Residue frames relative to the residue before (quaternion, step in Angstrom):
aa qw qx qy qz dx dy dz
M 1.0000 0.0000 0.0000 0.0000 0.00 0.00 0.00
A 0.2373 -0.7415 0.6078 0.1561 3.53 -1.08 0.71
S 0.6081 -0.5298 0.4209 0.4153 3.54 -1.24 0.31
A 0.7077 -0.5004 0.3028 0.3964 3.56 -1.24 0.44
Y 0.8232 0.2153 -0.0864 0.5181 3.60 0.87 -0.91
G 0.4300 -0.7502 0.4251 0.2675 3.59 1.24 -0.16
Y 0.2672 0.7744 -0.5337 0.2098 3.59 1.10 0.56
I 0.7732 -0.0454 0.0346 0.6316 3.58 1.07 -0.79
T 0.3753 -0.7031 0.5510 0.2473 3.58 -1.31 0.24
A 0.6778 -0.4566 0.3700 0.4418 3.56 -1.30 0.16
A 0.6426 0.5195 -0.3250 0.4599 3.60 0.98 -0.81
N 0.6185 0.5306 -0.3396 0.4697 3.60 1.03 -0.77
L 0.6753 0.5026 -0.2951 0.4520 3.56 0.89 -0.97
E 0.6392 0.5122 -0.3275 0.4709 3.59 0.98 -0.79
G 0.6369 0.5151 -0.3250 0.4726 3.59 1.05 -0.70
Y 0.6503 0.5232 -0.3039 0.4593 3.56 1.04 -0.81
T 0.7647 0.3742 -0.1995 0.4851 3.59 0.84 -0.97
G 0.3697 -0.7246 0.4985 0.2996 3.58 1.12 -0.59
I 0.5954 0.5433 -0.3585 0.4709 3.57 1.28 0.30
S 0.2351 -0.7204 0.6333 0.1569 3.56 -0.92 0.94
Y 0.3146 -0.8203 0.4443 0.1755 3.54 0.02 1.34
S 0.6402 0.5381 -0.3427 0.4280 3.61 0.99 -0.71
T 0.6746 0.4676 -0.3098 0.4798 3.62 1.14 -0.44
V 0.5319 0.6159 -0.4101 0.4118 3.60 1.26 -0.23
D 0.7466 -0.1978 0.1849 0.6077 3.56 0.91 -0.99
A 0.6012 -0.5998 0.3954 0.3499 3.57 -1.09 0.71
V 0.5778 0.6057 -0.3709 0.4021 3.58 1.17 -0.48
F 0.6695 0.4998 -0.2926 0.4652 3.61 1.15 -0.56
T 0.0238 0.8052 -0.5855 0.0904 3.52 0.39 1.31
A 0.6661 -0.4726 0.3727 0.4405 3.56 -1.27 0.21
T 0.6211 0.5522 -0.3373 0.4422 3.58 1.05 -0.74
L 0.6599 0.4942 -0.3092 0.4740 3.59 0.95 -0.83
V 0.6467 0.5089 -0.3194 0.4699 3.58 0.93 -0.88
E 0.6581 0.5019 -0.3072 0.4698 3.60 0.92 -0.87
S 0.6320 0.5267 -0.3491 0.4487 3.62 1.03 -0.65
H 0.6232 0.5117 -0.3366 0.4862 3.60 1.09 -0.65
I 0.6207 0.5242 -0.3344 0.4776 3.58 1.05 -0.73
S 0.6501 0.5202 -0.3131 0.4569 3.60 0.94 -0.90
Q 0.6310 0.5216 -0.3353 0.4662 3.58 1.00 -0.77
G 0.6480 0.5142 -0.3093 0.4692 3.58 1.01 -0.81
E 0.6353 0.5254 -0.3248 0.4635 3.56 0.98 -0.85
R 0.6762 0.4912 -0.2936 0.4640 3.57 0.90 -0.94
W 0.6212 0.5427 -0.3393 0.4523 3.58 1.02 -0.79
I 0.6808 0.4832 -0.2767 0.4759 3.56 0.91 -0.96
N 0.6322 0.5199 -0.3309 0.4696 3.59 1.00 -0.77
T 0.6324 0.5268 -0.3281 0.4635 3.59 1.03 -0.76
I 0.6398 0.5155 -0.3239 0.4689 3.58 0.95 -0.85
C 0.7362 0.4297 -0.2293 0.4699 3.58 0.91 -0.93
G 0.3876 -0.7282 0.4814 0.2961 3.58 1.17 -0.47
Q 0.7513 0.2552 -0.1825 0.5806 3.56 1.24 0.41
S 0.3183 -0.6840 0.6014 0.2629 3.53 -1.34 0.20
F 0.3739 -0.7194 0.5484 0.2048 3.53 -1.23 0.50
A 0.2242 -0.8537 0.4619 0.0873 3.54 -0.17 1.33
T 0.8392 0.1919 -0.0853 0.5017 3.60 0.76 -0.90
T 0.7805 0.1520 -0.0992 0.5982 3.59 0.98 -0.76
F 0.2119 -0.7846 0.5765 0.0849 3.51 -0.95 0.94
P 0.3771 -0.7310 0.5162 0.2389 3.61 -0.50 1.12
D 0.6338 -0.5668 0.3744 0.3700 3.57 -1.09 0.74
A 0.6460 0.5262 -0.3280 0.4452 3.60 0.95 -0.82
V 0.6392 0.5208 -0.3212 0.4658 3.59 1.02 -0.79
V 0.6600 0.4958 -0.3033 0.4761 3.59 0.91 -0.89
F 0.6700 0.5049 -0.3050 0.4508 3.59 0.82 -0.99
L 0.7146 0.4448 -0.2748 0.4647 3.59 0.81 -0.92
T 0.5503 0.5556 -0.4039 0.4746 3.60 1.20 -0.28
Y 0.6139 0.5267 -0.3353 0.4829 3.59 1.03 -0.77
V 0.6758 0.5070 -0.2933 0.4475 3.57 0.82 -1.03
W 0.6867 0.4917 -0.2917 0.4491 3.58 0.76 -1.04
A 0.7023 0.4713 -0.2766 0.4562 3.59 0.77 -1.04
S 0.6576 0.5046 -0.3284 0.4529 3.62 0.92 -0.80
R 0.6599 0.4907 -0.3153 0.4736 3.61 1.00 -0.74
S 0.6274 0.5323 -0.3322 0.4611 3.57 1.04 -0.73
L 0.6799 0.4649 -0.2825 0.4919 3.59 0.95 -0.86
H 0.5707 0.5759 -0.3659 0.4569 3.59 1.11 -0.66
N 0.6863 0.4700 -0.2770 0.4810 3.58 0.87 -0.97
A 0.6302 0.5370 -0.3360 0.4491 3.60 1.02 -0.75
I 0.6215 0.5321 -0.3349 0.4674 3.59 1.03 -0.78
L 0.6845 0.4736 -0.2834 0.4763 3.58 0.89 -0.91
N 0.6258 0.5493 -0.3374 0.4392 3.61 1.02 -0.74
L 0.6716 0.4731 -0.2871 0.4926 3.57 1.17 -0.59
G 0.5034 -0.6772 0.4079 0.3487 3.58 1.26 -0.07
I 0.4225 0.6911 -0.4741 0.3452 3.58 1.23 0.36
T 0.1033 -0.8090 0.5779 0.0307 3.57 -0.76 1.04
G 0.7413 0.4454 -0.3012 0.4017 3.53 -1.30 0.30
V 0.6331 0.5220 -0.3409 0.4589 3.59 1.25 -0.03
V 0.7898 0.0792 -0.0069 0.6082 3.53 0.98 -0.92
K 0.6600 -0.4781 0.3898 0.4289 3.55 -1.29 0.30
N 0.4384 -0.7351 0.4612 0.2338 3.57 -0.85 0.98
E 0.5467 0.5596 -0.4237 0.4566 3.56 0.69 1.15
K 0.3388 -0.7661 0.5134 0.1860 3.55 -0.66 1.13
F 0.4320 -0.6481 0.5609 0.2804 3.50 -1.27 0.55
T 0.2613 -0.7677 0.5643 0.1546 3.57 -0.83 0.95
E 0.7369 0.2293 -0.1633 0.6146 3.57 1.28 -0.36
M 0.4069 -0.7063 0.5182 0.2588 3.54 -0.94 0.85
L 0.7708 0.0541 -0.0463 0.6331 3.57 1.16 -0.63
T 0.4022 -0.6981 0.5349 0.2546 3.56 -0.98 0.82
E 0.6734 -0.4700 0.3659 0.4379 3.57 -1.26 0.21
E 0.6415 0.5319 -0.3221 0.4492 3.56 0.98 -0.84
E 0.6603 0.4941 -0.3101 0.4730 3.57 0.97 -0.84
E 0.6406 0.5237 -0.3285 0.4555 3.59 0.96 -0.81
M 0.5901 0.5825 -0.3658 0.4226 3.59 1.11 -0.62
M 0.5677 0.5965 -0.3792 0.4220 3.59 1.18 -0.50
L 0.6772 0.5018 -0.2827 0.4579 3.59 1.20 -0.50
E 0.3927 0.7622 -0.4524 0.2455 3.60 1.26 -0.22
P 0.6903 0.4822 -0.3240 0.4312 3.67 0.75 -0.84
F 0.7159 0.4557 -0.2480 0.4672 3.60 1.19 -0.45
K 0.5014 0.6549 -0.4239 0.3742 3.57 1.28 0.00
I 0.3819 -0.6723 0.5837 0.2478 3.50 -1.10 0.79
V 0.4391 -0.7103 0.4836 0.2625 3.55 -0.72 1.06
E 0.5126 -0.6911 0.4248 0.2812 3.54 -0.76 1.11
S 0.6505 0.5172 -0.3307 0.4473 3.60 0.94 -0.80
A 0.6187 0.5318 -0.3458 0.4634 3.60 1.08 -0.65
I 0.6276 0.5209 -0.3333 0.4730 3.57 1.04 -0.76
R 0.6561 0.5126 -0.3138 0.4565 3.59 0.91 -0.88
S 0.6654 0.5111 -0.3223 0.4384 3.59 0.87 -0.88
V 0.6544 0.4790 -0.3114 0.4952 3.60 1.04 -0.70
W 0.6504 0.5482 -0.3113 0.4238 3.55 0.94 -0.93
W 0.7527 0.4141 -0.2130 0.4653 3.59 0.90 -0.93
Q 0.5014 0.6575 -0.4401 0.3502 3.65 1.17 0.01
């Protein structure tokens, strides 16, 4: 299975985090890792008000790594697995500062309204 939008792959994420998720626990299949990536992609698309079909801005790709790695970090801790990641859960998947990186890619709400009401 691939992630929903293909911004990154499970192999990319493992390279970014340095964690081979399948060796952490059998539950961390490639499909599960890709589902966390898809959730991150959808979260970022929601923030931006759009999806990125052909070209993926660097900020979108980077924040997909960040979101998915934090989500998997929390999943590891939720399973009670220790010694793989820092024993502290993320309460936010993206900080305000990180979300600011997406500002140039956000569809302006007023522009959406003007098109919608025509």
